[in-house]
C-alpha positions, 0 to 999 in steps of 0.5 A, a space after each residue: 084317381 084324383 090327387 090330394 091337391 085336387 080333392 082339397 081344392 074341391 072340398 074348399 070350393 064346396 065349403 066356399 060355395 056352400 054347395 055340393 060339387 057334382 059333375 066337373 071338367 076343365 076347358 082349355 079356352 073360354 070366352 063370353 060375349 061380355 068380352 071375357 076371354 081366358 086362354 088358359 085353364 077354366 074349372 067347370 062344375 055342376 053345383 047341387 043348386 042346379 047351376 053351372 060354376 066356373 072359375 079360372 086359374 092364374 098360369 104363367 106361360 111356359 115353353 118346355 117347362 120354362 116360365 116366360 116372364 112378360 113385362 106386358 102381361 096384364 095383372 091377373 084378375 080371377 074369374 068366377 061365374 055362377 050360371 043358373 042352368 034354367 037361364 040356359 036356352 040352348 047348347 051347341 057347337 060352333 066354330 071357334 072363329 065365329 065365337 071370337 067374332 062374337 065376343 070381339 064385336 060384343 054381339 049377343 047373337 048366337 052363332 049358327 051351329 057347326 056343320 059336319 064339314 066345319 067340325 072336321 076342318 076347323 077348331 070347334 067350341 061349345 056355345 052356351 046361349 042364355 035366355 038373357 041373350 048372352 053367350 059363353 064359349 068353352 073349348 072342352 075335351 069332351 063336349 058331348 059329356 058336357 052337353 049331356 050333364 048340362 041336359 041331365 042337371 036341367 031336367 033334374 032342377 
């Protein structure tokens, strides 16, 4: 059951975006070949207009519930993106280290899908390749569900 706070957040976001929010999930890590990397939570949802929306949250680092103050911490800049699902070329799972290499080098070449051996031994992220060559990477709790929902939404739009 969703908390009152999360229900209120969803309603406010629907009002702000002017679209109904359908399926939704949370990524614990996000990166894009434009150089963006988020080491903390990113909210993902599929909107009624057939697009994927993502938005991150400002989160102070903590250890054992104690907030750490860092003088070197960069000023938080909110990330929000809307990706039309018709612009999605493919969805696959790749090694996180390969995703980071692509992001750090600015490469627009998608990473090769991870095989069974790599999936068992290395951290894996979901790669979303766009028609324009850009790639987005998500560390998801349920990557199979994400892939199914993206495909389902693409068929419906």
